[in-house]
NUZA-498226 format. One record per residue (C-alpha): residue number from 0; residue in one letter; x, y, z. Coordinates in nm, 4 decimals, decimal comma. Example, Ala and Ser with C-alpha at 12.3 -4.5 7.8 and 13.67 -1.06 7.14 Angstrom:
2
<0 a <1,2300 -0,4500 0,7800>>
<1 s <1,3670 -0,1060 0,7140>>
//
This chain:
508
<0 m <1,2278 2,6607 0,2941>>
<1 l <0,9460 2,7609 0,5295>>
<2 t <0,7852 3,0934 0,4446>>
<3 i <0,5311 3,2909 0,6490>>
<4 e <0,3306 3,5468 0,4535>>
<5 g <0,1150 3,8147 0,6134>>
<6 l <-0,0091 3,6190 0,9163>>
<7 r <-0,2793 3,7997 1,1103>>
<8 k <-0,4746 3,6811 1,4127>>
<9 e <-0,7679 3,8576 1,5738>>
<10 y <-0,9365 3,7616 1,8995>>
<11 g <-1,2460 3,9779 1,8822>>
<12 a <-1,1249 4,3377 1,9027>>
<13 v <-0,7738 4,2291 2,0061>>
<14 v <-0,5169 4,1902 1,7264>>
<15 a <-0,2495 3,9454 1,8449>>
<16 l <-0,0601 3,9327 1,5154>>
<17 q <-0,0765 4,1729 1,2222>>
<18 g <0,0810 4,0879 0,8885>>
<19 a <0,3827 3,8908 1,0157>>
<20 s <0,6204 3,7564 0,7498>>
<21 l <0,9537 3,5731 0,7697>>
<22 s <1,1443 3,2826 0,6150>>
<23 l <1,3314 2,9899 0,7694>>
<24 v <1,6224 2,8688 0,5577>>
<25 p <1,7493 2,5075 0,5901>>
<26 g <2,0834 2,4856 0,7669>>
<27 t <2,0287 2,7996 0,9783>>
<28 i <1,9136 2,8938 1,3292>>
<29 h <1,6787 3,1928 1,3241>>
<30 a <1,5890 3,3839 1,6427>>
<31 l <1,2393 3,5219 1,7036>>
<32 l <1,2494 3,8082 1,9531>>
<33 g <0,9972 4,0434 2,1053>>
<34 a <0,8617 4,1746 2,4332>>
<35 n <0,5998 3,9748 2,6212>>
<36 g <0,2705 4,0106 2,4376>>
<37 s <0,4353 4,0922 2,1033>>
<38 g <0,2772 3,7931 1,9272>>
<39 k <0,5585 3,5360 1,9428>>
<40 s <0,3525 3,2600 2,1050>>
<41 t <0,0649 3,3180 1,8618>>
<42 l <0,2998 3,2790 1,5665>>
<43 v <0,4548 2,9658 1,7187>>
<44 k <0,1104 2,8090 1,7708>>
<45 m <0,0223 2,8810 1,4092>>
<46 l <0,3356 2,7007 1,2920>>
<47 g <0,2395 2,4044 1,5102>>
<48 g <-0,1120 2,3977 1,3678>>
<49 v <-0,2723 2,4774 1,7020>>
<50 v <-0,4058 2,8215 1,6021>>
<51 r <-0,5677 2,9121 1,2708>>
<52 p <-0,4800 3,2603 1,1390>>
<53 t <-0,7439 3,5173 1,0483>>
<54 e <-0,5408 3,6019 0,7378>>
<55 g <-0,2155 3,4925 0,5768>>
<56 m <-0,0456 3,1728 0,4669>>
<57 i <0,2423 2,9436 0,5586>>
<58 w <0,4346 2,7673 0,2833>>
<59 v <0,6515 2,4602 0,3477>>
<60 d <0,8760 2,3586 0,0593>>
<61 e <0,6357 2,5338 -0,1826>>
<62 q <0,3320 2,3532 -0,0385>>
<63 r <0,0690 2,5453 0,1553>>
<64 l <0,0419 2,4407 0,5200>>
<65 e <-0,3064 2,3519 0,6330>>
<66 t <-0,3199 2,5827 0,9343>>
<67 g <-0,5234 2,4768 1,2349>>
<68 s <-0,4122 2,1149 1,1921>>
<69 p <-0,1297 1,9883 1,4190>>
<70 a <-0,1253 1,6562 1,2297>>
<71 h <-0,0637 1,8343 0,8993>>
<72 a <0,2153 2,0424 1,0520>>
<73 i <0,3852 1,7247 1,1732>>
<74 h <0,3345 1,5628 0,8296>>
<75 q <0,5055 1,8648 0,6707>>
<76 g <0,8081 1,8195 0,8956>>
<77 i <0,7319 2,0918 1,1532>>
<78 a <0,7814 2,0121 1,5214>>
<79 v <0,7249 2,2554 1,8076>>
<80 s <0,8556 2,2509 2,1645>>
<81 y <0,6165 2,4734 2,3590>>
<82 q <0,7042 2,7024 2,6500>>
<83 e <0,4138 2,5603 2,8520>>
<84 t <0,4642 2,1854 2,8278>>
<85 s <0,2045 1,9763 2,6462>>
<86 l <0,2853 1,6621 2,8476>>
<87 v <0,0158 1,4454 3,0057>>
<88 p <0,1237 1,4065 3,3725>>
<89 s <-0,0470 1,0702 3,4305>>
<90 m <0,1095 0,9066 3,1246>>
<91 s <0,4542 0,7491 3,1075>>
<92 v <0,7624 0,9147 2,9634>>
<93 a <0,7585 0,6858 2,6584>>
<94 d <0,3879 0,7387 2,5865>>
<95 n <0,4285 1,1154 2,6125>>
<96 l <0,7235 1,1230 2,3747>>
<97 l <0,5350 0,9373 2,1002>>
<98 l <0,1835 1,0621 2,1723>>
<99 g <-0,0043 1,0912 1,8431>>
<100 i <0,2693 0,9257 1,6366>>
<101 e <0,2671 0,5802 1,7971>>
<102 p <0,4133 0,3052 1,5745>>
<103 t <0,1736 0,0202 1,4944>>
<104 g <0,2159 -0,3441 1,4010>>
<105 k <0,0692 -0,5314 1,1058>>
<106 a <-0,2638 -0,5838 1,2820>>
<107 g <-0,2932 -0,2121 1,3574>>
<108 y <-0,2177 -0,2449 1,7267>>
<109 v <0,0207 -0,0032 1,8997>>
<110 a <0,3719 -0,1509 1,9003>>
<111 r <0,4700 -0,1119 2,2647>>
<112 r <0,8211 -0,2446 2,2142>>
<113 a <0,8877 0,0018 1,9326>>
<114 i <0,7609 0,2865 2,1500>>
<115 r <1,0015 0,1947 2,4284>>
<116 e <1,2932 0,1599 2,1876>>
<117 r <1,2323 0,4960 2,0195>>
<118 a <1,1779 0,6624 2,3565>>
<119 a <1,5059 0,5164 2,4825>>
<120 e <1,6863 0,6680 2,1814>>
<121 i <1,5525 1,0153 2,2591>>
<122 l <1,6292 0,9847 2,6306>>
<123 d <1,9834 0,8830 2,5417>>
<124 q <2,0138 1,1779 2,3021>>
<125 l <1,9016 1,4134 2,5789>>
<126 e <2,1213 1,2299 2,8332>>
<127 l <1,8187 1,1808 3,0569>>
<128 n <1,8745 0,8841 3,2851>>
<129 i <1,5096 0,8093 3,3631>>
<130 p <1,3004 0,4937 3,3056>>
<131 p <1,0657 0,5175 3,0032>>
<132 d <0,7781 0,3779 3,2118>>
<133 v <0,7838 0,6353 3,4938>>
<134 p <0,4860 0,8775 3,4985>>
<135 v <0,5785 1,2301 3,3912>>
<136 a <0,4163 1,3737 3,7071>>
<137 e <0,6973 1,2215 3,9141>>
<138 l <0,9721 1,4103 3,7280>>
<139 p <1,1266 1,7463 3,8260>>
<140 t <1,0391 2,0535 3,6195>>
<141 n <1,3645 2,0652 3,4222>>
<142 a <1,3265 1,6997 3,3171>>
<143 q <0,9707 1,7662 3,2014>>
<144 h <1,0891 2,0560 2,9871>>
<145 l <1,3586 1,8346 2,8341>>
<146 l <1,0883 1,5813 2,7525>>
<147 e <0,8874 1,8560 2,5806>>
<148 i <1,1922 1,9121 2,3605>>
<149 g <1,2189 1,5351 2,3162>>
<150 k <0,8594 1,5263 2,1849>>
<151 a <0,9723 1,7563 1,9053>>
<152 l <1,2982 1,5715 1,8358>>
<153 v <1,1289 1,2322 1,8116>>
<154 k <0,9477 1,3537 1,4985>>
<155 r <1,2834 1,4014 1,3185>>
<156 p <1,1761 1,7480 1,2032>>
<157 k <1,2942 1,9471 0,9043>>
<158 y <1,1723 2,2604 1,0823>>
<159 l <1,2136 2,2767 1,4591>>
<160 v <1,0537 2,5517 1,6680>>
<161 l <1,1878 2,6011 2,0215>>
<162 d <0,9717 2,8362 2,2311>>
<163 e <1,1674 2,9456 2,5417>>
<164 a <1,3144 2,5955 2,5515>>
<165 t <1,6020 2,6882 2,7840>>
<166 a <1,4040 2,8875 3,0434>>
<167 a <1,3699 2,5964 3,2874>>
<168 l <1,6957 2,4144 3,2068>>
<169 r <2,0228 2,3949 3,3951>>
<170 r <2,3463 2,5204 3,2419>>
<171 e <2,4723 2,1768 3,1438>>
<172 e <2,1328 2,0920 2,9935>>
<173 v <2,1385 2,4098 2,7833>>
<174 k <2,4822 2,3131 2,6495>>
<175 r <2,3516 1,9649 2,5661>>
<176 l <2,0496 2,1105 2,3873>>
<177 f <2,2655 2,3494 2,1862>>
<178 s <2,4839 2,0594 2,0774>>
<179 i <2,1736 1,8758 1,9520>>
<180 v <2,0330 2,1855 1,7808>>
<181 c <2,3602 2,2658 1,6059>>
<182 g <2,3800 1,9036 1,4926>>
<183 l <2,0335 1,9310 1,3374>>
<184 r <2,1363 2,2564 1,1685>>
<185 d <2,4435 2,0896 1,0205>>
<186 e <2,2207 1,8120 0,8855>>
<187 g <2,0113 2,0699 0,7009>>
<188 a <1,7258 2,1419 0,9403>>
<189 a <1,5974 2,4964 1,0012>>
<190 i <1,5438 2,6036 1,3615>>
<191 l <1,3322 2,8908 1,4941>>
<192 f <1,4685 2,9828 1,8377>>
<193 v <1,2387 3,1926 2,0580>>
<194 s <1,4186 3,3336 2,3608>>
<195 h <1,4676 3,6351 2,5863>>
<196 r <1,8254 3,5322 2,6660>>
<197 f <2,0504 3,7369 2,4410>>
<198 d <2,3649 3,5439 2,5349>>
<199 e <2,2059 3,2285 2,3961>>
<200 v <2,0683 3,4038 2,0887>>
<201 y <2,4107 3,5390 1,9965>>
<202 a <2,5751 3,2037 2,0754>>
<203 i <2,3853 2,9909 1,8224>>
<204 c <2,1667 3,2073 1,5944>>
<205 d <2,2504 3,3526 1,2543>>
<206 r <1,9653 3,6008 1,2114>>
<207 a <1,6887 3,7503 1,4248>>
<208 t <1,3380 3,8687 1,3450>>
<209 v <1,1835 4,1123 1,5938>>
<210 l <0,8112 4,1402 1,6663>>
<211 r <0,6554 4,4450 1,8307>>
<212 n <0,2829 4,4806 1,8997>>
<213 g <0,2090 4,1869 1,6701>>
<214 a <0,4017 4,3234 1,3703>>
<215 v <0,7455 4,2395 1,2306>>
<216 v <0,9812 4,5310 1,2908>>
<217 g <1,2586 4,3773 1,0843>>
<218 t <1,5057 4,0937 1,0363>>
<219 r <1,8741 4,1504 1,1156>>
<220 s <2,2019 3,9662 1,0797>>
<221 l <2,3240 3,9139 1,4355>>
<222 s <2,6893 3,9501 1,3373>>
<223 k <2,6113 4,3112 1,2405>>
<224 t <2,3648 4,3987 1,5170>>
<225 s <2,4208 4,5019 1,8787>>
<226 r <2,2020 4,4115 2,1742>>
<227 e <2,1024 4,7751 2,2129>>
<228 e <1,9731 4,7805 1,8546>>
<229 l <1,7669 4,4650 1,9098>>
<230 i <1,6190 4,6009 2,2327>>
<231 q <1,5311 4,9270 2,0623>>
<232 d <1,3525 4,7259 1,7910>>
<233 m <1,1674 4,5259 2,0574>>
<234 i <1,0342 4,8127 2,2670>>
<235 g <1,0536 5,1079 2,0288>>
<236 q <1,2882 5,3187 2,2389>>
<237 r <1,6369 5,3224 2,3822>>
<238 i <1,6881 5,1971 2,7366>>
<239 s <1,9921 5,1786 2,9599>>
<240 l <2,1471 4,8348 3,0000>>
<241 e <2,3252 4,9360 3,3210>>
<242 p <2,2363 4,7040 3,6119>>
<243 v <1,9689 4,8444 3,8419>>
<244 r <2,1964 4,7950 4,1419>>
<245 q <2,4571 5,0285 3,9902>>
<246 e <2,1940 5,2824 3,8845>>
<247 t <2,0349 5,3198 4,2248>>
<248 g <2,3088 5,2086 4,4584>>
<249 n <2,2311 5,0693 4,8013>>
<250 s <2,1513 5,3747 5,0092>>
<251 i <1,9771 5,1686 5,2767>>
<252 k <2,2093 5,0710 5,5569>>
<253 k <2,1593 4,7270 5,7045>>
<254 q <1,8799 4,7478 5,9552>>
<255 s <1,7162 4,4892 6,1782>>
<256 l <1,7146 4,1260 6,0717>>
<257 r <1,4093 4,0231 5,8740>>
<258 l <1,5028 3,6546 5,8491>>
<259 k <1,7549 3,4403 6,0333>>
<260 a <1,8036 3,0678 5,9658>>
<261 r <2,0331 2,8297 6,1473>>
<262 s <2,1369 2,4710 6,0688>>
<263 l <1,8641 2,3989 5,8125>>
<264 t <1,9072 2,0321 5,7375>>
<265 n <1,7302 1,7610 5,5384>>
<266 s <1,8215 1,5154 5,2617>>
<267 e <1,9154 1,8062 5,0303>>
<268 l <2,0499 2,0625 5,2779>>
<269 g <2,3604 2,0165 5,4898>>
<270 g <2,3166 2,2723 5,7657>>
<271 v <2,2473 2,6111 5,6082>>
<272 d <2,2920 2,9369 5,8016>>
<273 l <2,1830 3,2687 5,6530>>
<274 e <2,0540 3,6129 5,7447>>
<275 v <1,8564 3,8724 5,5515>>
<276 s <1,8279 4,2271 5,6842>>
<277 a <1,5661 4,4921 5,6158>>
<278 g <1,6451 4,6809 5,2952>>
<279 e <1,8783 4,4091 5,1682>>
<280 i <1,8680 4,1851 4,8595>>
<281 v <2,0590 3,8606 4,9131>>
<282 g <2,1231 3,6319 4,6171>>
<283 i <2,1563 3,2540 4,6121>>
<284 g <2,3971 3,1379 4,3422>>
<285 g <2,6035 2,8351 4,2514>>
<286 l <2,5821 2,5648 3,9893>>
<287 q <2,2213 2,4630 3,9435>>
<288 g <2,0898 2,1689 4,1391>>
<289 q <2,3002 2,2377 4,4483>>
<290 g <2,0070 2,2792 4,6864>>
<291 q <1,8905 2,6313 4,6004>>
<292 t <1,5290 2,5342 4,5372>>
<293 a <1,5202 2,3089 4,8446>>
<294 l <1,6482 2,5963 5,0600>>
<295 l <1,3808 2,8402 4,9439>>
<296 r <1,1039 2,5881 4,9949>>
<297 a <1,2362 2,4899 5,3355>>
<298 l <1,2263 2,8543 5,4443>>
<299 i <0,8541 2,8855 5,3618>>
<300 g <0,7560 2,5473 5,5063>>
<301 a <0,6893 2,3802 5,1703>>
<302 i <0,9217 2,0875 5,2536>>
<303 l <1,0279 1,9304 5,5821>>
<304 v <1,3485 2,0535 5,7386>>
<305 r <1,5240 2,0562 6,0751>>
<306 g <1,6833 2,3633 6,2265>>
<307 d <1,5883 2,7072 6,3589>>
<308 l <1,4154 2,9960 6,1879>>
<309 e <1,3392 3,3448 6,3121>>
<310 t <1,1504 3,6291 6,1457>>
<311 e <1,0057 3,9520 6,2763>>
<312 g <0,7370 3,8537 6,5263>>
<313 h <0,7812 3,4774 6,4772>>
<314 r <1,0260 3,2134 6,5911>>
<315 g <1,0302 2,8534 6,4680>>
<316 l <0,9962 2,6683 6,1386>>
<317 f <0,6843 2,7349 5,9354>>
<318 r <0,4276 2,4574 5,9086>>
<319 n <0,3440 2,5406 5,5462>>
<320 p <0,3534 2,8348 5,3015>>
<321 s <0,0250 2,9743 5,4362>>
<322 h <0,1776 2,9897 5,7842>>
<323 a <0,4761 3,1743 5,6353>>
<324 a <0,2463 3,4205 5,4573>>
<325 e <0,0581 3,4927 5,7796>>
<326 s <0,3931 3,5840 5,9352>>
<327 g <0,4829 3,8268 5,6561>>
<328 v <0,7033 3,5936 5,4495>>
<329 r <0,5964 3,5730 5,0846>>
<330 f <0,7177 3,3507 4,8003>>
<331 i <0,7278 3,4288 4,4262>>
<332 s <0,8035 3,1447 4,1863>>
<333 g <0,9351 3,1701 3,8323>>
<334 d <0,7092 2,8747 3,7458>>
<335 r <0,4022 3,0970 3,7431>>
<336 g <0,1836 2,8384 3,5685>>
<337 r <0,2263 2,5739 3,8383>>
<338 e <0,3049 2,7744 4,1504>>
<339 g <0,1802 3,1236 4,0868>>
<340 v <-0,1246 3,2534 3,9085>>
<341 f <-0,4749 3,1105 3,8971>>
<342 g <-0,5188 3,1222 3,5212>>
<343 q <-0,8971 3,1065 3,5074>>
<344 r <-0,9405 3,3725 3,7749>>
<345 s <-0,9447 3,7467 3,7140>>
<346 i <-0,6583 3,9880 3,7638>>
<347 y <-0,8417 4,1354 4,0615>>
<348 e <-0,8914 3,7957 4,2283>>
<349 n <-0,5304 3,6937 4,1681>>
<350 i <-0,3984 4,0102 4,3296>>
<351 m <-0,6338 4,0168 4,6263>>
<352 i <-0,6352 3,6456 4,7106>>
<353 g <-0,3158 3,6712 4,9150>>
<354 r <-0,4520 3,9613 5,1202>>
<355 i <-0,7876 3,7903 5,1706>>
<356 a <-0,6275 3,4609 5,2737>>
<357 t <-0,4406 3,6235 5,5625>>
<358 s <-0,7144 3,8636 5,6768>>
<359 p <-0,9700 3,7997 5,9508>>
<360 l <-1,3120 3,6951 5,8227>>
<361 w <-1,4723 4,0243 5,9250>>
<362 q <-1,2245 4,2148 5,7090>>
<363 r <-1,2721 4,0142 5,3910>>
<364 a <-1,5736 4,2026 5,2600>>
<365 w <-1,3794 4,5230 5,3147>>
<366 q <-1,0856 4,3819 5,1199>>
<367 r <-1,3051 4,2845 4,8255>>
<368 g <-1,4083 4,6467 4,7927>>
<369 k <-1,0525 4,7760 4,7567>>
<370 n <-1,0745 4,8202 4,3789>>
<371 r <-0,8776 5,1437 4,3944>>
<372 a <-0,5809 4,9730 4,5625>>
<373 v <-0,5762 4,6999 4,2974>>
<374 r <-0,5984 4,9545 4,0164>>
<375 d <-0,3086 5,1466 4,1680>>
<376 l <-0,0937 4,8322 4,1798>>
<377 v <-0,1815 4,7404 3,8216>>
<378 e <-0,0890 5,0916 3,7117>>
<379 q <0,2291 5,0962 3,9189>>
<380 l <0,3512 4,7684 3,7676>>
<381 k <0,2371 4,8627 3,4151>>
<382 i <0,0342 4,5435 3,3740>>
<383 v <-0,1042 4,5434 3,0183>>
<384 h <-0,4699 4,4454 3,0456>>
<385 h <-0,8232 4,5227 2,9268>>
<386 s <-1,0021 4,5149 3,2620>>
<387 l <-0,9532 4,3893 3,6174>>
<388 t <-1,2046 4,1137 3,5421>>
<389 q <-0,9861 3,9734 3,2615>>
<390 e <-0,8661 3,6148 3,3161>>
<391 v <-0,4969 3,6046 3,3968>>
<392 r <-0,4326 3,3228 3,1497>>
<393 g <-0,5073 3,5755 2,8745>>
<394 l <-0,2065 3,7887 2,9754>>
<395 s <0,1459 3,7496 2,8422>>
<396 g <0,3970 3,5653 3,0595>>
<397 g <0,5642 3,8861 3,1746>>
<398 n <0,2337 4,0431 3,2757>>
<399 q <0,1356 3,7261 3,4633>>
<400 q <0,4588 3,7557 3,6588>>
<401 k <0,3766 4,1177 3,7379>>
<402 v <0,0417 4,0017 3,8781>>
<403 l <0,2346 3,7828 4,1246>>
<404 f <0,4348 4,0871 4,2340>>
<405 a <0,1165 4,2902 4,2701>>
<406 r <-0,0287 4,0158 4,4936>>
<407 t <0,2863 4,0239 4,7043>>
<408 l <0,2837 4,4028 4,7372>>
<409 a <-0,0846 4,3957 4,8361>>
<410 s <0,0034 4,1705 5,1310>>
<411 r <0,2653 4,4178 5,2649>>
<412 p <0,5362 4,1581 5,3393>>
<413 n <0,8418 4,1823 5,5609>>
<414 v <1,0352 3,9190 5,3658>>
<415 v <1,0028 3,8135 5,0016>>
<416 i <1,1658 3,4924 4,8777>>
<417 l <1,1993 3,4591 4,5010>>
<418 d <1,2910 3,1600 4,2836>>
<419 d <1,4018 3,2669 3,9314>>
<420 p <1,1428 3,5482 3,9235>>
<421 t <1,2310 3,6771 3,5751>>
<422 k <1,2366 3,3409 3,3982>>
<423 g <1,0751 3,3700 3,0572>>
<424 v <1,0151 3,7473 3,0623>>
<425 d <1,1465 3,9993 2,8115>>
<426 v <1,4352 4,2349 2,8777>>
<427 s <1,2155 4,5383 2,9438>>
<428 t <0,9927 4,3545 3,1941>>
<429 r <1,3007 4,2051 3,3552>>
<430 m <1,4430 4,5517 3,4200>>
<431 e <1,1080 4,6717 3,5537>>
<432 i <1,1087 4,3783 3,7970>>
<433 h <1,4642 4,4578 3,9039>>
<434 r <1,3681 4,8187 3,9766>>
<435 l <1,0684 4,6926 4,1714>>
<436 l <1,2943 4,4703 4,3832>>
<437 r <1,5157 4,7683 4,4664>>
<438 s <1,2078 4,9731 4,5489>>
<439 m <1,0821 4,7016 4,7842>>
<440 a <1,4231 4,6881 4,9511>>
<441 g <1,4165 5,0649 4,9821>>
<442 a <1,0880 5,0344 5,1718>>
<443 g <1,2547 4,8038 5,4265>>
<444 v <1,1592 4,4624 5,2884>>
<445 g <1,4224 4,1873 5,3087>>
<446 l <1,4588 3,9904 4,9845>>
<447 l <1,6183 3,6528 4,9139>>
<448 i <1,6475 3,5650 4,5445>>
<449 a <1,7765 3,2503 4,3732>>
<450 s <1,8476 3,2828 4,0030>>
<451 s <1,9975 3,0663 3,7298>>
<452 d <2,1340 3,3869 3,5731>>
<453 d <2,4594 3,5132 3,7248>>
<454 e <2,4166 3,8455 3,5429>>
<455 e <2,0870 3,8981 3,7230>>
<456 l <2,2376 3,8214 4,0637>>
<457 a <2,5269 4,0589 4,0017>>
<458 g <2,2971 4,3346 3,8785>>
<459 v <2,0399 4,3416 4,1566>>
<460 c <2,1884 4,1881 4,4740>>
<461 d <2,3868 4,3401 4,7598>>
<462 r <2,5617 4,0129 4,8299>>
<463 v <2,5499 3,6588 4,6895>>
<464 l <2,5734 3,3277 4,8755>>
<465 i <2,7201 3,0408 4,6722>>
<466 m <2,5717 2,6952 4,7327>>
<467 y <2,7370 2,3606 4,6712>>
<468 e <2,5917 2,0218 4,7649>>
<469 g <2,3312 2,1732 4,9948>>
<470 r <2,5672 2,4062 5,1823>>
<471 i <2,6649 2,7715 5,1555>>
<472 v <3,0342 2,7583 5,0726>>
<473 r <3,1111 3,1217 4,9947>>
<474 e <2,9780 3,4736 5,0327>>
<475 l <3,0464 3,7389 4,7698>>
<476 t <3,0191 4,1105 4,8476>>
<477 g <3,1578 4,4335 4,7131>>
<478 d <3,1881 4,4856 4,3369>>
<479 l <2,9722 4,1955 4,2194>>
<480 q <3,0331 4,0836 3,8616>>
<481 p <2,8771 3,7883 3,6726>>
<482 s <3,2225 3,6401 3,6104>>
<483 h <3,2974 3,6501 3,9855>>
<484 i <2,9801 3,4566 4,0644>>
<485 t <3,0442 3,2007 3,7894>>
<486 k <3,4047 3,1538 3,9025>>
<487 a <3,3036 3,1105 4,2664>>
<488 s <3,0351 2,8584 4,1677>>
<489 i <3,2850 2,6462 3,9758>>
<490 e <3,5439 2,6691 4,2511>>
<491 g <3,2834 2,5615 4,5052>>
<492 a <3,2192 2,2489 4,3007>>
<493 q <3,5884 2,1735 4,2557>>
<494 s <3,7337 2,2355 4,5980>>
<495 e <3,6245 2,1377 4,9467>>
<496 k <3,8476 2,4176 5,0737>>
<497 g <3,5725 2,6634 4,9880>>
<498 k <3,3484 2,5399 5,2718>>
<499 g <3,2594 2,8165 5,5085>>
<500 a <3,4961 3,0627 5,3376>>
<501 e <3,4031 3,4242 5,2958>>
<502 t <3,5536 3,6067 5,0032>>
<503 r <3,5024 3,9579 4,8802>>
<504 a <3,4002 3,9590 4,5134>>
<505 d <3,6423 4,2378 4,4312>>
<506 s <3,9365 4,0191 4,5380>>
<507 l <3,8520 3,7370 4,2981>>
//
């Protein structure tokens, strides 16, 4: 058994964790829940030996864990898959998987053949068909996150910690991971599963411990606990789980077109046509990997594409994302670490950089003085912070995502294109973001959002376009439901008859 007793962590005057205690029992999957900034990541890093607590102890099979020592954590059978990958981009897949635990021969040299063989076993377990010698930098994001999980699995852990492991994975990859995790559980391992996705938590976990403001609120049996009760534990108050779209309705009638694309074509897109009007939120759904990401990046000029594009005041394809931004088209990525925030820059700089980048030189000094505007945005979005000069990397993931929205609002866009914008954020922040999207639509902005979560698309969008093999094969309108979107996505993959069809969601 792994037991945490009274863990506390202070960073100067900031208390990240205060007296946290819980136990992981072999043969069980235990969920760790909490809002962004509740202390989950701090606790996970302590288990992995990366962070040393100010107070408290961790016991592993009645032996005290030497905190602050990753090597000792590994020796005690603890393996952690981190939300932000710990991979070295320039190194090969095999070398990353066995980094720090490389097998050696009799003479003490690294056994390259053994590394390749063990790496091949893990790749086969994860069903990743990639060469062990390819550099990690050449792999897509989802494959890199699977490798991060592989780094933990290769250690054959007794205690496995998964920190938002599914956030960047496709549906079929999540199912594969759950099969592996349940297999480890059945073999006697204990798993700590950190996630904001309640469907997944209820699917595989036995119990859940909730953190709020760095303290443990309680531990519950999931078979006897509702989602509403967990959310109330997480944020300290009751909130409505009704979709934002149903709460507010769509009182804005379709106005002028904000974005019109015709025959967008490249190696991943097969001639995509779409329109987004002012005051409208259009969703992009379908089974993952069907060209959704390529479409969004083609629209902002991040990848080459053929076809026609028209926005308010501009006609023609964008040369690059900066060109798109100058024309009032903004992009928000769910991969905030790679494509969003500048971690070592301040909150103020992160918010204002978009406005400064598209302003004439003579206006830039004026923009730098707009502290009041930045403060208003920070207050409007409820960004938890100490000062505007605070580095963004010190914020929780949800607050970092809010900084991206603040930057977008500061630029006063006509069109906002979003790729999984609520990935890795807690339920409360997710709902705040959804309300913000409706507010932006209400102000006349046109929004195009791709999401791996059908519930999100159904809850916030006015209509949803289903993609299959780089084409839009169906449009859903009316009474959008998650099951309708899922059904249409599967049908699009199974039948060529869906090409070009337009079906009302309420007739499914």
